[in-house]
N, CA, C and O atoms as CSV, one atom per row, in Angstrom:
chain,resi,resn,atom,element,x,y,z
A,1,MET,N,N,-15.283,-4.052,2.597
A,1,MET,CA,C,-13.848,-4.063,2.789
A,1,MET,C,C,-13.477,-5.000,3.924
A,1,MET,O,O,-14.308,-5.401,4.739
A,2,ALA,N,N,-12.226,-5.322,3.940
A,2,ALA,CA,C,-11.734,-6.230,4.967
A,2,ALA,C,C,-11.758,-5.552,6.333
A,2,ALA,O,O,-11.563,-4.341,6.443
A,3,ASN,N,N,-11.997,-6.339,7.353
A,3,ASN,CA,C,-11.995,-5.822,8.715
A,3,ASN,C,C,-10.583,-5.987,9.275
A,3,ASN,O,O,-10.266,-7.024,9.858
A,4,VAL,N,N,-9.745,-4.984,9.105
A,4,VAL,CA,C,-8.346,-5.044,9.516
A,4,VAL,C,C,-8.195,-4.367,10.869
A,4,VAL,O,O,-8.826,-3.345,11.137
A,5,LYS,N,N,-7.358,-4.944,11.715
A,5,LYS,CA,C,-7.189,-4.447,13.079
A,5,LYS,C,C,-6.124,-3.363,13.180
A,5,LYS,O,O,-5.713,-3.006,14.284
A,6,ILE,N,N,-5.675,-2.840,12.056
A,6,ILE,CA,C,-4.663,-1.783,12.051
A,6,ILE,C,C,-5.333,-0.492,11.598
A,6,ILE,O,O,-5.956,-0.449,10.537
A,7,LYS,N,N,-5.205,0.553,12.398
A,7,LYS,CA,C,-5.748,1.867,12.049
A,7,LYS,C,C,-4.572,2.826,11.908
A,7,LYS,O,O,-3.966,3.203,12.912
A,8,PRO,N,N,-4.234,3.232,10.676
A,8,PRO,CA,C,-3.131,4.171,10.486
A,8,PRO,C,C,-3.427,5.517,11.147
A,8,PRO,O,O,-4.586,5.883,11.339
A,9,ILE,N,N,-2.366,6.247,11.492
A,9,ILE,CA,C,-2.534,7.589,12.054
A,9,ILE,C,C,-1.817,8.593,11.159
A,9,ILE,O,O,-0.962,8.227,10.352
A,10,GLY,N,N,-2.174,9.842,11.313
A,10,GLY,CA,C,-1.537,10.896,10.522
A,10,GLY,C,C,-1.838,10.735,9.043
A,10,GLY,O,O,-2.961,10.418,8.653
A,11,ASP,N,N,-0.808,10.962,8.219
A,11,ASP,CA,C,-0.986,10.885,6.768
A,11,ASP,C,C,-0.618,9.518,6.218
A,11,ASP,O,O,-0.245,9.398,5.051
A,12,ARG,N,N,-0.720,8.488,7.048
A,12,ARG,CA,C,-0.357,7.146,6.605
A,12,ARG,C,C,-1.555,6.409,6.024
A,12,ARG,O,O,-2.704,6.640,6.399
A,13,VAL,N,N,-1.235,5.502,5.083
A,13,VAL,CA,C,-2.241,4.726,4.377
A,13,VAL,C,C,-1.841,3.255,4.461
A,13,VAL,O,O,-0.679,2.919,4.230
A,14,LEU,N,N,-2.779,2.383,4.787
A,14,LEU,CA,C,-2.528,0.948,4.827
A,14,LEU,C,C,-2.927,0.367,3.478
A,14,LEU,O,O,-4.065,0.523,3.037
A,15,VAL,N,N,-1.974,-0.308,2.823
A,15,VAL,CA,C,-2.239,-0.897,1.514
A,15,VAL,C,C,-1.896,-2.385,1.536
A,15,VAL,O,O,-1.090,-2.849,2.343
A,16,GLU,N,N,-2.529,-3.109,0.630
A,16,GLU,CA,C,-2.238,-4.523,0.430
A,16,GLU,C,C,-1.758,-4.676,-1.000
A,16,GLU,O,O,-2.434,-4.253,-1.938
A,17,HIS,N,N,-0.583,-5.284,-1.167
A,17,HIS,CA,C,-0.021,-5.454,-2.507
A,17,HIS,C,C,-0.881,-6.392,-3.335
A,17,HIS,O,O,-1.403,-7.390,-2.837
A,18,ILE,N,N,-1.017,-6.055,-4.602
A,18,ILE,CA,C,-1.727,-6.898,-5.551
A,18,ILE,C,C,-0.671,-7.708,-6.278
A,18,ILE,O,O,0.128,-7.164,-7.040
A,19,GLU,N,N,-0.672,-9.008,-6.038
A,19,GLU,CA,C,0.329,-9.891,-6.628
A,19,GLU,C,C,0.019,-10.129,-8.094
A,19,GLU,O,O,-1.129,-10.362,-8.471
A,20,GLU,N,N,1.050,-10.068,-8.910
A,20,GLU,CA,C,0.892,-10.372,-10.320
A,20,GLU,C,C,0.899,-11.878,-10.492
A,20,GLU,O,O,1.525,-12.604,-9.720
A,21,LYS,N,N,0.202,-12.331,-11.503
A,21,LYS,CA,C,0.199,-13.766,-11.772
A,21,LYS,C,C,1.581,-14.174,-12.264
A,21,LYS,O,O,2.172,-13.522,-13.126
A,22,GLU,N,N,2.083,-15.267,-11.698
A,22,GLU,CA,C,3.431,-15.722,-12.034
A,22,GLU,C,C,3.431,-16.430,-13.377
A,22,GLU,O,O,2.622,-17.325,-13.623
A,23,GLN,N,N,4.343,-16.019,-14.236
A,23,GLN,CA,C,4.503,-16.678,-15.520
A,23,GLN,C,C,5.876,-17.325,-15.558
A,23,GLN,O,O,6.891,-16.671,-15.318
A,24,VAL,N,N,5.896,-18.605,-15.859
A,24,VAL,CA,C,7.155,-19.337,-15.947
A,24,VAL,C,C,7.496,-19.470,-17.419
A,24,VAL,O,O,6.708,-20.000,-18.202
A,25,ARG,N,N,8.665,-18.991,-17.789
A,25,ARG,CA,C,9.088,-19.064,-19.181
A,25,ARG,C,C,10.351,-19.898,-19.265
A,25,ARG,O,O,11.319,-19.660,-18.543
A,26,GLY,N,N,10.332,-20.852,-20.131
A,26,GLY,CA,C,11.514,-21.681,-20.346
A,26,GLY,C,C,11.791,-22.615,-19.183
A,26,GLY,O,O,12.906,-23.124,-19.070
A,27,GLY,N,N,10.825,-22.858,-18.318
A,27,GLY,CA,C,11.009,-23.781,-17.209
A,27,GLY,C,C,11.813,-23.222,-16.053
A,27,GLY,O,O,12.175,-23.973,-15.147
A,28,ILE,N,N,12.108,-21.916,-16.052
A,28,ILE,CA,C,12.895,-21.306,-14.978
A,28,ILE,C,C,11.933,-20.731,-13.943
A,28,ILE,O,O,11.051,-19.933,-14.262
A,29,ILE,N,N,12.123,-21.152,-12.709
A,29,ILE,CA,C,11.296,-20.647,-11.618
A,29,ILE,C,C,12.156,-19.723,-10.763
A,29,ILE,O,O,13.231,-20.108,-10.304
A,30,ILE,N,N,11.671,-18.500,-10.553
A,30,ILE,CA,C,12.416,-17.517,-9.766
A,30,ILE,C,C,11.953,-17.609,-8.315
A,30,ILE,O,O,10.753,-17.539,-8.049
A,31,PRO,N,N,12.892,-17.766,-7.366
A,31,PRO,CA,C,12.482,-17.849,-5.956
A,31,PRO,C,C,11.899,-16.529,-5.470
A,31,PRO,O,O,12.206,-15.463,-6.004
A,32,ASP,N,N,11.038,-16.620,-4.433
A,32,ASP,CA,C,10.370,-15.426,-3.897
A,32,ASP,C,C,11.361,-14.360,-3.448
A,32,ASP,O,O,11.080,-13.169,-3.574
A,33,SER,N,N,12.520,-14.768,-2.926
A,33,SER,CA,C,13.490,-13.799,-2.428
A,33,SER,C,C,14.105,-12.960,-3.541
A,33,SER,O,O,14.626,-11.876,-3.278
A,34,ALA,N,N,14.053,-13.439,-4.771
A,34,ALA,CA,C,14.650,-12.715,-5.893
A,34,ALA,C,C,13.632,-11.889,-6.671
A,34,ALA,O,O,14.005,-11.137,-7.571
A,35,LYS,N,N,12.360,-12.020,-6.336
A,35,LYS,CA,C,11.321,-11.287,-7.061
A,35,LYS,C,C,11.232,-9.857,-6.568
A,35,LYS,O,O,11.487,-9.562,-5.401
A,36,GLU,N,N,10.862,-8.973,-7.488
A,36,GLU,CA,C,10.652,-7.578,-7.104
A,36,GLU,C,C,9.316,-7.433,-6.392
A,36,GLU,O,O,8.354,-8.135,-6.702
A,37,LYS,N,N,9.271,-6.529,-5.451
A,37,LYS,CA,C,8.035,-6.237,-4.739
A,37,LYS,C,C,7.093,-5.511,-5.705
A,37,LYS,O,O,7.509,-4.563,-6.370
A,38,PRO,N,N,5.831,-5.944,-5.791
A,38,PRO,CA,C,4.917,-5.274,-6.719
A,38,PRO,C,C,4.641,-3.842,-6.276
A,38,PRO,O,O,4.604,-3.547,-5.081
A,39,GLN,N,N,4.449,-2.961,-7.248
A,39,GLN,CA,C,4.196,-1.562,-6.946
A,39,GLN,C,C,2.707,-1.242,-6.956
A,39,GLN,O,O,2.301,-0.153,-6.549
A,40,GLU,N,N,1.899,-2.178,-7.415
A,40,GLU,CA,C,0.459,-1.951,-7.451
A,40,GLU,C,C,-0.144,-2.468,-6.158
A,40,GLU,O,O,0.164,-3.575,-5.718
A,41,ALA,N,N,-1.013,-1.655,-5.547
A,41,ALA,CA,C,-1.596,-2.024,-4.257
A,41,ALA,C,C,-3.027,-1.507,-4.171
A,41,ALA,O,O,-3.461,-0.665,-4.957
A,42,LYS,N,N,-3.746,-2.048,-3.181
A,42,LYS,CA,C,-5.128,-1.654,-2.925
A,42,LYS,C,C,-5.184,-0.970,-1.562
A,42,LYS,O,O,-4.640,-1.485,-0.586
A,43,VAL,N,N,-5.836,0.177,-1.494
A,43,VAL,CA,C,-5.947,0.925,-0.240
A,43,VAL,C,C,-6.939,0.203,0.675
A,43,VAL,O,O,-8.083,-0.045,0.293
A,44,ILE,N,N,-6.486,-0.129,1.888
A,44,ILE,CA,C,-7.304,-0.853,2.856
A,44,ILE,C,C,-7.847,0.094,3.934
A,44,ILE,O,O,-9.011,-0.015,4.320
A,45,ALA,N,N,-7.015,1.019,4.420
A,45,ALA,CA,C,-7.443,1.949,5.477
A,45,ALA,C,C,-6.667,3.248,5.367
A,45,ALA,O,O,-5.533,3.271,4.887
A,46,LEU,N,N,-7.291,4.333,5.819
A,46,LEU,CA,C,-6.674,5.660,5.810
A,46,LEU,C,C,-6.448,6.133,7.234
A,46,LEU,O,O,-7.175,5.753,8.152
A,47,GLY,N,N,-5.427,6.970,7.408
A,47,GLY,CA,C,-5.141,7.556,8.709
A,47,GLY,C,C,-6.065,8.714,9.015
A,47,GLY,O,O,-7.122,8.864,8.403
A,48,THR,N,N,-5.652,9.529,9.970
A,48,THR,CA,C,-6.478,10.649,10.400
A,48,THR,C,C,-6.291,11.886,9.525
A,48,THR,O,O,-7.112,12.802,9.578
A,49,GLY,N,N,-5.230,11.932,8.723
A,49,GLY,CA,C,-4.991,13.050,7.823
A,49,GLY,C,C,-3.790,13.873,8.242
A,49,GLY,O,O,-3.430,13.915,9.419
A,50,LYS,N,N,-3.175,14.524,7.273
A,50,LYS,CA,C,-2.000,15.354,7.528
A,50,LYS,C,C,-2.444,16.751,7.933
A,50,LYS,O,O,-3.366,17.317,7.347
A,51,LYS,N,N,-1.781,17.294,8.936
A,51,LYS,CA,C,-2.104,18.659,9.377
A,51,LYS,C,C,-1.186,19.648,8.672
A,51,LYS,O,O,0.019,19.425,8.557
A,52,ASN,N,N,-1.781,20.755,8.200
A,52,ASN,CA,C,-0.977,21.791,7.552
A,52,ASN,C,C,-0.473,22.781,8.601
A,52,ASN,O,O,-0.616,22.541,9.800
A,53,ASP,N,N,0.108,23.873,8.163
A,53,ASP,CA,C,0.688,24.864,9.078
A,53,ASP,C,C,-0.342,25.516,10.005
A,53,ASP,O,O,0.005,25.977,11.092
A,54,ASP,N,N,-1.603,25.556,9.578
A,54,ASP,CA,C,-2.675,26.145,10.386
A,54,ASP,C,C,-3.351,25.124,11.289
A,54,ASP,O,O,-4.386,25.423,11.885
A,55,SER,N,N,-2.791,23.933,11.401
A,55,SER,CA,C,-3.335,22.819,12.192
A,55,SER,C,C,-4.680,22.325,11.674
A,55,SER,O,O,-5.451,21.716,12.416
A,56,LYS,N,N,-4.958,22.586,10.405
A,56,LYS,CA,C,-6.165,22.048,9.780
A,56,LYS,C,C,-5.798,20.743,9.074
A,56,LYS,O,O,-4.717,20.621,8.497
A,57,VAL,N,N,-6.696,19.786,9.126
A,57,VAL,CA,C,-6.445,18.483,8.517
A,57,VAL,C,C,-6.695,18.558,7.014
A,57,VAL,O,O,-7.758,18.995,6.573
A,58,THR,N,N,-5.708,18.128,6.236
A,58,THR,CA,C,-5.814,18.083,4.791
A,58,THR,C,C,-6.450,16.751,4.394
A,58,THR,O,O,-5.970,15.706,4.833
A,59,PRO,N,N,-7.500,16.745,3.589
A,59,PRO,CA,C,-8.136,15.481,3.208
A,59,PRO,C,C,-7.232,14.651,2.286
A,59,PRO,O,O,-6.394,15.191,1.563
A,60,PHE,N,N,-7.421,13.337,2.329
A,60,PHE,CA,C,-6.648,12.432,1.484
A,60,PHE,C,C,-7.107,12.543,0.041
A,60,PHE,O,O,-8.269,12.845,-0.228
A,61,GLU,N,N,-6.183,12.294,-0.891
A,61,GLU,CA,C,-6.528,12.285,-2.306
A,61,GLU,C,C,-6.953,10.901,-2.768
A,61,GLU,O,O,-7.452,10.744,-3.882
A,62,VAL,N,N,-6.758,9.889,-1.915
A,62,VAL,CA,C,-7.173,8.522,-2.235
A,62,VAL,C,C,-8.279,8.115,-1.277
A,62,VAL,O,O,-8.485,8.751,-0.244
A,63,LYS,N,N,-8.990,7.046,-1.628
A,63,LYS,CA,C,-10.032,6.537,-0.732
A,63,LYS,C,C,-9.887,5.023,-0.618
A,63,LYS,O,O,-9.204,4.395,-1.428
A,64,VAL,N,N,-10.527,4.447,0.379
A,64,VAL,CA,C,-10.468,3.004,0.597
A,64,VAL,C,C,-11.023,2.288,-0.628
A,64,VAL,O,O,-12.089,2.634,-1.138
A,65,GLY,N,N,-10.282,1.284,-1.092
A,65,GLY,CA,C,-10.692,0.525,-2.270
A,65,GLY,C,C,-9.976,0.938,-3.539
A,65,GLY,O,O,-10.014,0.200,-4.524
A,66,ASP,N,N,-9.316,2.106,-3.552
A,66,ASP,CA,C,-8.580,2.557,-4.737
A,66,ASP,C,C,-7.403,1.631,-5.022
A,66,ASP,O,O,-6.772,1.110,-4.102
A,67,ARG,N,N,-7.114,1.434,-6.309
A,67,ARG,CA,C,-5.894,0.739,-6.719
A,67,ARG,C,C,-4.862,1.814,-7.012
A,67,ARG,O,O,-5.110,2.724,-7.803
A,68,VAL,N,N,-3.700,1.707,-6.372
A,68,VAL,CA,C,-2.696,2.756,-6.465
A,68,VAL,C,C,-1.333,2.177,-6.822
A,68,VAL,O,O,-1.093,0.978,-6.680
A,69,LEU,N,N,-0.451,3.048,-7.288
A,69,LEU,CA,C,0.956,2.712,-7.494
A,69,LEU,C,C,1.735,3.350,-6.363
A,69,LEU,O,O,1.584,4.540,-6.088
A,70,ILE,N,N,2.569,2.555,-5.708
A,70,ILE,CA,C,3.364,3.080,-4.602
A,70,ILE,C,C,4.833,2.998,-4.956
A,70,ILE,O,O,5.233,2.205,-5.808
A,71,SER,N,N,5.645,3.827,-4.295
A,71,SER,CA,C,7.074,3.816,-4.565
A,71,SER,C,C,7.664,2.469,-4.159
A,71,SER,O,O,7.196,1.833,-3.215
A,72,LYS,N,N,8.679,2.051,-4.871
A,72,LYS,CA,C,9.230,0.712,-4.721
A,72,LYS,C,C,9.793,0.449,-3.328
A,72,LYS,O,O,9.633,-0.652,-2.801
A,73,TYR,N,N,10.439,1.424,-2.732
A,73,TYR,CA,C,11.102,1.197,-1.448
A,73,TYR,C,C,10.446,1.944,-0.294
A,73,TYR,O,O,11.029,2.038,0.786
A,74,GLY,N,N,9.267,2.465,-0.498
A,74,GLY,CA,C,8.597,3.228,0.553
A,74,GLY,C,C,7.777,2.334,1.470
A,74,GLY,O,O,7.364,1.240,1.085
A,75,GLY,N,N,7.550,2.804,2.666
A,75,GLY,CA,C,6.643,2.135,3.578
A,75,GLY,C,C,7.286,1.121,4.506
A,75,GLY,O,O,8.474,0.816,4.410
A,76,THR,N,N,6.461,0.611,5.405
A,76,THR,CA,C,6.861,-0.387,6.391
A,76,THR,C,C,5.952,-1.588,6.250
A,76,THR,O,O,4.729,-1.464,6.323
A,77,GLU,N,N,6.554,-2.760,6.047
A,77,GLU,CA,C,5.754,-3.976,5.897
A,77,GLU,C,C,5.269,-4.470,7.248
A,77,GLU,O,O,6.009,-4.453,8.232
A,78,VAL,N,N,4.011,-4.911,7.287
A,78,VAL,CA,C,3.377,-5.410,8.504
A,78,VAL,C,C,2.689,-6.729,8.154
A,78,VAL,O,O,2.060,-6.844,7.103
A,79,LYS,N,N,2.811,-7.714,9.030
A,79,LYS,CA,C,2.141,-8.986,8.799
A,79,LYS,C,C,1.090,-9.172,9.890
A,79,LYS,O,O,1.398,-9.090,11.079
A,80,LEU,N,N,-0.151,-9.422,9.476
A,80,LEU,CA,C,-1.252,-9.587,10.414
A,80,LEU,C,C,-2.161,-10.694,9.897
A,80,LEU,O,O,-2.624,-10.637,8.757
A,81,ASP,N,N,-2.417,-11.694,10.722
A,81,ASP,CA,C,-3.282,-12.820,10.344
A,81,ASP,C,C,-2.833,-13.467,9.028
A,81,ASP,O,O,-3.648,-13.736,8.146
A,82,GLU,N,N,-1.531,-13.709,8.913
A,82,GLU,CA,C,-0.937,-14.371,7.741
A,82,GLU,C,C,-1.074,-13.569,6.444
A,82,GLU,O,O,-0.859,-14.121,5.365
A,83,LYS,N,N,-1.422,-12.293,6.519
A,83,LYS,CA,C,-1.485,-11.424,5.346
A,83,LYS,C,C,-0.460,-10.322,5.507
A,83,LYS,O,O,-0.219,-9.841,6.614
A,84,LYS,N,N,0.144,-9.922,4.393
A,84,LYS,CA,C,1.143,-8.857,4.414
A,84,LYS,C,C,0.514,-7.554,3.948
A,84,LYS,O,O,-0.146,-7.494,2.910
A,85,TYR,N,N,0.736,-6.518,4.738
A,85,TYR,CA,C,0.284,-5.172,4.414
A,85,TYR,C,C,1.488,-4.243,4.443
A,85,TYR,O,O,2.550,-4.613,4.944
A,86,THR,N,N,1.327,-3.049,3.914
A,86,THR,CA,C,2.370,-2.039,3.972
A,86,THR,C,C,1.750,-0.722,4.408
A,86,THR,O,O,0.713,-0.306,3.891
A,87,LEU,N,N,2.401,-0.070,5.369
A,87,LEU,CA,C,1.996,1.268,5.801
A,87,LEU,C,C,2.872,2.266,5.064
A,87,LEU,O,O,4.094,2.244,5.211
A,88,VAL,N,N,2.264,3.137,4.276
A,88,VAL,CA,C,3.006,4.139,3.512
A,88,VAL,C,C,2.447,5.521,3.822
A,88,VAL,O,O,1.292,5.664,4.221
A,89,ARG,N,N,3.275,6.520,3.635
A,89,ARG,CA,C,2.792,7.905,3.723
A,89,ARG,C,C,2.058,8.217,2.427
A,89,ARG,O,O,2.332,7.618,1.388
A,90,GLU,N,N,1.138,9.144,2.496
A,90,GLU,CA,C,0.408,9.507,1.281
A,90,GLU,C,C,1.372,10.011,0.203
A,90,GLU,O,O,1.105,9.848,-0.987
A,91,ASP,N,N,2.483,10.618,0.610
A,91,ASP,CA,C,3.478,11.112,-0.351
A,91,ASP,C,C,4.136,9.975,-1.137
A,91,ASP,O,O,4.653,10.204,-2.230
A,92,ASP,N,N,4.124,8.740,-0.590
A,92,ASP,CA,C,4.725,7.589,-1.269
A,92,ASP,C,C,3.791,7.002,-2.325
A,92,ASP,O,O,4.195,6.116,-3.077
A,93,ILE,N,N,2.556,7.479,-2.391
A,93,ILE,CA,C,1.634,7.017,-3.411
A,93,ILE,C,C,1.874,7.847,-4.667
A,93,ILE,O,O,1.759,9.073,-4.652
A,94,LEU,N,N,2.209,7.156,-5.752
A,94,LEU,CA,C,2.571,7.836,-6.999
A,94,LEU,C,C,1.363,8.194,-7.851
A,94,LEU,O,O,1.388,9.185,-8.581
A,95,GLY,N,N,0.305,7.392,-7.763
A,95,GLY,CA,C,-0.876,7.673,-8.566
A,95,GLY,C,C,-1.969,6.664,-8.324
A,95,GLY,O,O,-1.746,5.607,-7.734
A,96,VAL,N,N,-3.160,7.004,-8.791
A,96,VAL,CA,C,-4.320,6.124,-8.683
A,96,VAL,C,C,-4.548,5.490,-10.045
A,96,VAL,O,O,-4.522,6.175,-11.067
A,97,ILE,N,N,-4.772,4.171,-10.058
A,97,ILE,CA,C,-5.035,3.468,-11.329
A,97,ILE,C,C,-6.517,3.578,-11.609
A,97,ILE,O,O,-7.348,3.144,-10.812
A,98,GLY,N,N,-6.843,4.166,-12.757
A,98,GLY,CA,C,-8.181,4.545,-13.108
A,98,GLY,C,C,-9.141,3.473,-13.382
A,98,GLY,O,O,-10.301,3.747,-13.687
């Protein structure tokens, strides 16, 4: 895995978006500002875990390297070493791609 200098805390997960290959149809090129943010991402790092009411840490349902679907507007974008990452809560992960 990549050696990333960001270590999430709590129930947060660091993901990197998986860009879809751009297809140009009819000679129309869509600018980056008008494109939708991809919902498919790869898990890069996990936080320390969410604590329940008994102060016990609940294990994550995802692991580093999983391909996941994340909510469209969830998370905080972070740029590090010219790469874009997103910090999301585990609740913002909709599912794991099998």
